GULOGU-169642 format. One record per residue: residue in three letters; y, x, z of N, C-alpha, C, O in turn. Coordinates in steps of 0.001 Angstrom, whole numbers, padded with zeros to 6 digits, always signed. Layout:
<pts>
alaYXZYXZYXZYXZ
...
</pts>
This chain:
<pts>
met-000780+000329-000092-000105+000125+000438+001024+001246-000194+000952+002422+000160
asp+002275+000699-001342+003808+001971-000588+004926+001170-000270+005390+000261-000959
ile+005362+001609+000925+006006+000960+001700+006945+001739+001358+006987+002968+001408
lys+008009+000701+000867+009478+002156+000639+010587+001915+001501+011198+000857+001350
ile+011115+003098+002790+011845+003181+003965+013304+002615+002728+013356+002704+001502
phe+014126+002156+003544+015188+001487+003162+016554+001666+004963+017187+000724+005439
lys+016564+003020+005449+017307+003892+006762+018775+002749+006563+019065+002182+005509
gly+019354+002660+007567+020418+001821+007278+020418+000771+007417+021269+000313+008180
phe+019552-000064+006815+020139-001748+006358+018934-002233+006823+018212-002775+005986
glu+018448-002148+008264+018253-003401+009842+018572-004872+009222+017773-005755+008910
asp+020167-004855+009133+020847-005750+009224+020931-006435+008018+021256-007622+007974
ile+020709-005890+007210+020239-006447+005396+019116-007515+005776+018397-007357+006763
tyr+018987-008951+004662+017522-009217+004355+018009-009292+002848+018922-009930+002324
pro+017388-008710+002514+017286-008680+000555+017006-010492+000280+016063-011136+000740
glu+018223-011062-000669+017336-011933-001110+017165-012166-002593+018222-012023-003207
lys+016261-012442-003236+015792-012860-004746+017241-013172-005511+017689-014300-005307
val+018077-012223-006436+019159-013057-006869+018096-014219-007715+016901-014274-008004
asp+019182-014977-007881+018389-016243-009396+018050-016103-010273+018622-015143-010790
gln+017222-016612-010993+017333-015848-013105+017103-014279-012605+017277-013285-013311
ser+016841-014289-011763+016378-012440-011875+015098-012253-011627+014552-012993-010808
asp+014281-011116-012354+012868-010622-011189+013411-009589-011277+012632-009019-010514
ser+014429-008443-011687+014671-007319-011173+016042-007132-010870+016896-006395-011365
trp+016079-008297-009572+018068-008002-009061+017863-008683-007561+017853-009910-007656
tyr+017631-008014-005653+017663-008978-004807+019398-007821-004457+019933-006724-004619
tyr+019522-009080-003943+020732-008304-003045+021140-008638-001693+020861-009817-001474
gly+021679-008083-000718+021811-008505+000402+023389-007917+000664+024083-007115+000040
arg+023652-008888+002161+025220-009122+002701+024867-009171+004586+024199-009783+005419
trp+026019-007873+004429+026221-008219+005928+027838-008507+005825+028720-008031+005110
thr+027821-009751+007122+029323-010538+007179+028875-011345+009008+027942-012052+009389
pro+029499-011046+009363+029645-011893+010835+029801-013411+010582+029370-014037+011551
cys+030297-014247+009552+030334-015610+009275+029888-015754+007957+030262-014788+007293
ser+029341-016440+007403+028512-017188+006135+029642-017963+005379+029497-018213+004183
glu+030839-018371+006101+031265-018942+004514+033186-018884+004350+033721-019650+005152
ala+033876-018340+003725+035440-018097+003344+036252-018585+004446+037166-018018+005045
tyr+035704-019848+004615+036773-020742+005280+036700-020330+006927+037614-020656+007685
glu+035663-019675+007333+035541-019460+008611+036860-017372+008669+037224-017096+009812
val+037267-016458+007677+037447-015470+008219+038853-015949+009241+039026-015384+010321
pro+039626-016842+008840+040994-017128+009754+040646-017163+011143+041474-016885+012010
asp+039350-017521+011427+039115-017583+013135+039311-015967+013065+040535-016080+013144
phe+039128-014569+012982+039023-013662+013017+039965-012917+013280+040008-011698+013442
glu+041198-014170+013342+042715-013542+013540+042639-011827+013241+042418-010897+014017
asn+042911-011851+011823+043102-010962+010965+042174-009561+011448+042518-008392+011273
lys+041190-009935+011954+040322-008994+012917+039108-009170+012427+038103-009158+013137
tyr+039097-009452+010447+037059-009107+010234+036950-008455+009780+037947-007816+009446
pro+035750-008066+009396+035554-006293+009347+035486-005855+007798+035714-004829+007157
gly+035024-007265+007513+035023-006889+005813+033131-007098+004827+032235-006264+004702
thr+033185-008042+004507+031622-008149+004020+031086-006598+003445+031974-005792+003165
arg+029934-006262+003304+029343-005482+002676+028266-005916+001314+027208-005287+001304
leu+028386-006518+000647+027407-007038-000190+027064-005769-001547+027603-005048-002386
tyr+025935-006131-001045+024474-004501-002583+023616-005543-002580+023330-006595-002009
phe+023162-004389-003958+022802-004573-005048+021324-003687-005455+021357-002675-006154
ile+019920-004325-004825+019102-003459-005316+018028-003771-006274+017743-004894-006691
glu+017574-002870-006518+017112-003355-008340+015641-003037-007915+015282-001995-007366
tyr+014890-004039-008235+013043-003968-008198+012331-003167-010045+012274-003240-011273
pro+012060-002655-009116+010591-002117-008458+010994-000881-008459+010028-000241-008873
ser+012327+000229-008118+013270+001261-008620+012991+000707-006645+011901+000985-006146
gly+013999+000017-005827+014406+000239-004923+015677+000647-004544+016175+000408-003444
lys+016607+001731-006142+017577+002179-006243+018526+001044-005244+017620+000340-004797
val+019474+000640-004818+020286-000057-003766+021909+000458-004215+022019+001681-004308
leu+022963-000221-004452+024037+000075-005087+024976-000857-004561+024926-002051-004855
glu+026212-000151-003454+027495-001144-003614+028820-000634-004183+029835-000015-003862
pro+028181-001302-005297+030159-001266-006071+031055-001735-006020+032137-001347-006461
ile+030724-002977-005293+032392-003213-004117+032553-002496-002513+031824-002402-001525
lys+033549-002185-002777+033820-001337-000884+033757-002374-000004+033754-003566-000311
gln+033708-001914+001085+033869-002561+002304+035172-002550+002573+035588-001395+002662
glu+036402-003781+002824+037469-003946+003038+037897-005032+004715+037431-006116+005063
lys+038623-004407+005192+039020-005526+006354+039809-006707+005924+040967-006500+005561
asn+039470-007583+005916+039395-009301+005739+039820-009191+005107+041049-009220+005042
val+038371-008817+003475+037988-009398+002517+036934-009717+002453+035989-008975+002718
phe+036758-011875+001780+035207-011663+002247+034859-011754+000613+035772-011903-000199
leu+033442-011652+000195+033145-011936-000735+031589-012288-001040+030750-011391-001126
glu+031228-013826-001216+030778-014091-001734+029006-013868-001645+028402-012987-001035
arg+028444-014998-002481+026715-014169-003069+026974-014419-004739+027176-015498-005296
pro+026907-013158-005306+026281-012543-006335+025880-013809-007127+024887-014249-006549
ile+026197-014631-008218+025224-015108-009204+025564-014132-010878+026558-013649-011419
tyr+023912-014256-011228+023071-013192-012536+023729-014638-014090+023822-015859-014221
glu+023965-013526-014788+023931-013941-016199+022934-013208-016534+022787-012013-016277
ser+021905-014221-017378+021328-013013-018535+021705-012344-019670+021553-011228-020166
lys+022478-013829-020029+022766-012614-021345+023141-011840-021492+022863-011259-022541
asp+024182-011165-020424+024330-009411-020343+023549-008501-019318+023393-007280-019321
asn+023172-009322-018572+022894-008934-017170+023910-007712-016301+024039-006498-016136
ser+024503-009085-015903+026333-008778-015170+025749-009735-013706+024798-010455-013401
phe+026679-009334-013255+027779-010761-011299+028209-011267-012105+028578-010798-013181
gly+028235-012091-011818+029680-012504-010986+029751-012542-009233+028892-012890-008423
ile+031667-011843-008960+031455-012963-007685+032946-012734-006910+033802-011868-007090
ile+032890-013958-005909+034278-014564-005485+034359-013073-004468+033501-012445-003846
leu+036206-012854-004717+036023-011984-004172+037410-012913-003582+038147-013460-004403
tyr+037709-013042-001891+038757-013601-001312+039573-012740-000061+039105-012694+001077
asp+040571-012218-000358+041435-011559-000347+042258-011892+000986+043089-012766+000742
phe+042282-011520+002158+043100-012910+003743+044002-011532+003509+045171-011919+003501
asn+043972-010294+003343+045486-009314+003083+046377-009858+002333+047559-009719+002649
lys+045979-010693+001026+047461-010705+000457+047354-012253+000166+048318-012912-000223
glu+046205-012729+000370+045764-014363+000574+045133-015385-001441+044957-016443-002046
val+045092-013759-001478+044432-013763-003843+042583-014756-003455+041906-014989-002454
ile+042521-014944-004459+040954-015300-004973+040837-014190-006396+041882-013803-006918
gln+040136-013958-006676+039627-013133-007492+038417-013403-008390+038103-014594-008391
val+037940-012910-008868+036181-013726-009899+036408-011820-010290+037344-011186-010777
leu+035128-011453-009817+035306-010217-010583+033167-010191-011338+032100-010771-011136
ile+033751-009109-012194+032185-009181-013139+031262-007477-012989+031629-006506-013652
phe+030479-007441-012345+029610-006113-012259+028806-006533-012885+028239-007625-012916
lys+028689-005221-013685+027871-004793-014773+026448-003664-014389+026553-002581-014964
pro+025750-003752-013900+024541-002836-013271+024769-001363-014409+025439-000379-014098
glu+024098-001522-015623+024124-000387-016338+025449+000800-016655+025349+001995-016932
cys+027041-000306-016444+027256+000835-016406+028970+000886-014937+030173+001143-014982
ser+027892+000438-013834+028622+000635-012594+029458+000102-012879+030193+000439-011951
ser+030267-000784-013697+031658-000685-013240+031914-002773-013016+031190-003729-013294
val+033288-002649-012400+033400-003673-011869+034857-004082-012246+035769-003512-011648
lys+035084-004806-012973+036161-005293-013873+036593-007184-012331+035967-007990-011643
val+037971-006824-012683+038452-007885-012215+039097-009183-013257+040127-008890-013865
leu+038433-010797-013504+038725-011698-014096+039454-011959-014244+040110-011838-015278
thr+039860-012719-012771+041031-013115-012435+041973-012893-011613+041906-011868-010935
glu+042804-013560-011498+043170-013762-009563+044056-014160-009359+045089-013670-009816
met+044040-015687-008246+044496-017108-008131+044900-017048-006708+044071-016798-005833
pro+046205-017278-006436+047200-017706-004943+045875-018536-003984+044966-019021-004658
phe+045810-018657-002696+044744-019586-002008+045180-020489-002285+044360-021377-002515
ser+046772-020895-002456+046242-022847-002135+046219-022894-003828+047232-023280-004411
lys+045559-022668-004247+044899-023121-005707+043736-023499-005755+043248-024152-006676
val+043022-023022-004495+041874-022959-004207+041446-024013-002875+040341-024183-002361
gly+042772-024633-002545+042982-025324-001249+042169-024843-000460+042205-023613-000472
asp+040865-025614+000779+040391-025031+001579+039528-024027+001198+039985-023036+001768
met+038553-023689+000576+038245-023145+000244+036834-023549+000743+036419-022829+001651
ile+036048-024496+000363+035345-025272+000553+034334-025495-000718+034865-025705-001808
asn+033111-025467-000647+032328-025753-002093+033325-025068-003247+033342-025824-004218
val+033910-024243-003403+034388-022952-004587+032915-022047-004346+032098-021919-003434
arg+033067-021615-005466+031808-021164-006645+032124-020583-007858+033141-020699-008542
leu+030541-019577-008129+030844-020357-009577+029590-020556-010528+028455-020290-010131
val+029871-021081-011919+028879-021210-012108+028986-020106-013443+029839-019268-013735
thr+027155-020702-014376+027690-020009-015921+027104-021039-016962+026950-022258-016882
ser+026828-020125-017977+027741-019594-018693+028860-020244-019838+028845-021270-020518
pro+029732-019225-019706+030139-018383-018928+030538-018596-017441+030214-019581-016778
phe+031218-017635-017039+031336-017618-015229+032959-018697-015512+033939-018759-016255
thr+032419-019285-014498+033794-020486-013995+033654-020998-012991+032869-021871-012622
leu+034466-020436-012477+034930-021118-011717+035518-023064-011382+036138-023971-011938
val+034821-022774-010175+034680-024493-009811+034620-024869-008215+033990-024405-007265
lys+035631-025995-008380+035580-026722-006666+035250-028102-006694+035936-028957-007253
his+033681-028409-005789+033246-029411-006064+033552-030133-004968+033357-029643-003856
asp+034126-031528-005131+034599-031930-003955+033094-033235-003874+032936-034105-004730
val+032346-033077-002881+031354-033382-002394+031748-035387-002165+031114-036265-002750
gln+032598-035570-001454+032751-037033-000631+033513-037372-002038+032891-038418-002220
gly+034273-037307-003037+034970-037573-003696+034363-038230-005328+034824-039125-006037
asp+032887-037140-005541+031571-037338-006141+032569-036569-007695+032759-037325-008647
ala+033044-035279-007763+033904-035111-008237+033927-033125-008951+033211-032487-008179
val+034428-032292-009930+034385-030716-009993+035289-031208-010724+035500-032140-011500
asp+036024-029847-010012+037403-029302-010367+037544-028148-011002+038255-027351-010390
phe+037034-027700-012217+037269-026319-012814+038909-025357-012321+040039-025839-012241
leu+038609-024343-012143+039838-024404-011523+040549-023011-012443+041724-022652-012524
trp+038970-022292-013222+038929-021258-014167+037886-021076-014780+036756-021325-014360
pro+038299-020441-016253+039721-020469-017205+039736-021423-017426+040631-021600-018253
lys+039165-022464-017151+040276-023678-018169+040276-025056-016841+039246-025593-016434
glu+041319-025304-016491+041666-026273-015912+041676-027886-015957+042599-028518-016471
met+040207-028659-015183+040154-029681-015787+039223-031140-014748+038247-030792-014083
his+039568-032354-014736+038111-032735-013402+037965-033503-013729+038682-034228-014418
ile+036543-033679-013186+035760-034436-013824+035179-035220-013076+034394-034691-012288
gln+035277-036270-013037+034520-037895-012022+032837-037352-011620+032200-038403-011677
leu+032502-036969-011494+030775-037407-011771+030253-038343-011023+031045-039118-010487
glu+028855-038516-010797+028504-040313-010178+027795-040069-008555+027348-039041-008046
glu+027900-041347-008061+026987-040605-006775+025942-039515-006474+024716-039549-006362
asn+026727-038677-006395+025434-037635-004857+024610-036455-006862+023503-036006-007161
glu+026349-036503-007775+025798-035972-008774+026684-033965-008659+027797-033707-008200
ser+025764-033061-009194+025956-031928-008892+026045-031126-010153+025225-031235-011065
leu+027199-030214-010171+026325-029627-011466+025835-028710-011300+025670-028360-010132
his+025305-027771-012513+024281-027382-012338+025191-026032-013062+025777-025165-012413
phe+025140-026103-014184+025534-024969-014936+025899-025076-016171+025738-026282-016359
gln+026329-024587-017266+026667-025084-018306+026422-024488-019536+026248-023401-018985
asn+026263-024243-020635+026099-023398-022282+025682-024844-023040+025204-025942-022758
asp+026432-023736-024732+026921-024071-024989+028130-025585-025543+028324-026427-026420
gly+028530-025150-024492+029777-027265-024981+028767-028048-023812+028591-029266-023792
lys+028422-027505-023275+027664-028933-022279+028178-028545-021408+028830-027501-021423
leu+027943-029661-019898+028060-029305-018512+026154-029611-018325+025588-030468-019004
tyr+025585-028936-017533+024191-029823-016581+024209-030332-015432+024724-029485-014701
thr+023951-031203-014865+024092-032022-013594+023057-031760-013606+022390-031350-014555
ser+022604-032049-012032+021598-032996-011895+022220-034389-010490+023258-034308-009833
lys+021029-035665-010412+022087-035842-009458+020320-036625-008632+019391-036665-009439
trp+020017-037130-007250+019674-037626-006511+019395-039185-005997+020027-039622-005036
ile+018777-039694-006435+018286-040975-006381+017456-041609-005177+016470-040980-004793
glu+017685-042448-004743+016569-043085-003445+017088-045053-003721+018051-045717-003337
asp+015882-045363-004544+015484-046531-003950+014552-047224-003999+014575-048060-004902
pro+013658-047209-003323+013768-046804-001697+013483-045087-001813+014038-044269-001079
asp+012260-044660-003159+011722-043290-002769+012737-042715-003902+013328-043292-004815
tyr+012705-041133-003424+013431-040057-004097+013328-040240-005001+012127-040376-005237
arg+014129-040404-006162+013766-038722-007935+015282-038922-008140+016132-039697-007701
glu+015246-037792-009077+016008-036844-009945+016497-037137-011101+015664-037055-012003
glu+017731-037507-011476+017981-037541-013049+018653-036412-013166+019159-035640-012352
ile+018572-036445-014326+019117-034721-015424+019655-035555-016303+019116-036417-016997
ile+022041-034846-016114+022304-035077-017473+023011-034698-018122+023957-034332-017425
ile+023201-034524-019095+024288-034147-019646+025243-033944-020152+025142-034722-021101
arg+026348-033374-020291+028040-033938-019813+029080-033090-021456+029199-031866-021511
thr+029412-033601-022072+030624-033280-022672+031332-031944-022040+032216-032290-021256
ala+031234-030824-022123+031981-029517-021163+033320-029946-021671+034003-029917-020647
glu+034336-030443-022952+035089-031513-023370+035833-031996-022267+036886-031632-021744
thr+035132-032786-022073+035879-034252-021762+034941-035106-020677+035385-036142-020182
gly+033507-034562-020313+032634-034737-019354+032068-035908-019379+031633-036433-018354
glu+032003-036471-020575+031287-037940-021263+029875-037621-021286+029342-036721-021935
ile+029335-038446-020519+027847-038245-020492+026900-038896-021906+026589-039977-022405
leu+026678-037146-022159+026132-036904-023591+023912-038294-024065+023495-039122-024875
glu+023244-037206-022296+022436-037641-022222+021664-037816-021034+021832-036732-020475
arg+020906-038514-020280+020013-038867-019216+018657-038553-019069+018215-038120-020133
ser+018031-038584-018404+016627-038507-018868+016048-038069-016812+016482-037532-015792
pro+015229-038555-017178+014668-038329-015184+013768-036732-015378+013146-036251-016325
gly+014103-036190-013825+013148-035551-014342+014242-033721-013522+015417-034056-013370
tyr+014094-032676-013224+015117-031802-012515+014645-030441-013271+013565-030248-013829
leu+015901-029423-013120+015726-028681-014269+015313-027484-013592+015005-027685-012417
arg+015231-026474-013931+014471-024821-013623+015425-023807-014656+015467-024692-015511
arg+015804-023278-014955+016454-021571-014685+015765-021092-014700+014821-021599-014093
met+015469-019606-015396+014278-019062-015405+014947-018031-015467+016174-018088-015393
ala+014186-016690-015638+014999-014765-015083+015193-014910-017089+016316-014844-017589
asp+014016-015087-017901+014498-015103-019672+015806-015657-020259+016271-014975-021173
gly+016386-016591-019967+017591-017562-019835+017315-018467-019844+018030-019312-019305
ser+015600-018969-020728+015160-020512-020751+015448-021685-019548+016147-021727-018536
val+014713-022413-020089+015360-023636-018764+014250-024442-019274+014009-024612-020469
trp+013197-025216-017711+012460-025191-018212+012756-026685-018037+013925-026648-017653
lys+012345-028205-018094+012087-029492-018087+011906-029713-017194+011932-028725-016460
met+011729-030461-016799+010263-031797-015244+010969-032650-015400+012059-033102-015048
thr+009834-032880-016244+010407-034482-016204+008879-035552-016743+007765-035095-017001
arg+009130-036450-016771+007709-037871-016981+007281-037177-018436+006367-037659-019106
</pts>
């Protein structure tokens, strides 16, 4: 049995990156969400975000820890082997969308915006493809696109956005009437109009394909 030793990582629990067979990530942070950082009263130590390549075990930390800077969990884009990361800088009160490409060890800022644009920082996340910053209004069953376009789309009750591709939004909706079931809803990315509805759910795979589990 091959046991790899990672010294200095006792507090890091590696988690598999969705849609990837070769990458894991680990985060160290004393809080789990960005909106909790103000509770530290300007003494948040900063998030440490590690990328671990499988099977080599190579560890990368492309974004150095900085006081009062919170890093979200990365999301993976299989089309170009890149990661999207949301960075909250509480020193400058700005949010950044970063892209990290492991093959060239580069980190690039895709956009920057003031905290006022994202509001309470709850349910802000990135989706693919391409990388898009959105904010879910869970109570209002809606999604606001913040970047690279700005748009408000009203969803149905218990519907949430998973990803986009080729000008279409792929969402899922759960229903209990009385038994639990799910629906796949495909909308146009331009207006949010529903194009297709079917029973089941979607799973995105590491090779970029999507499995549609249906009746």
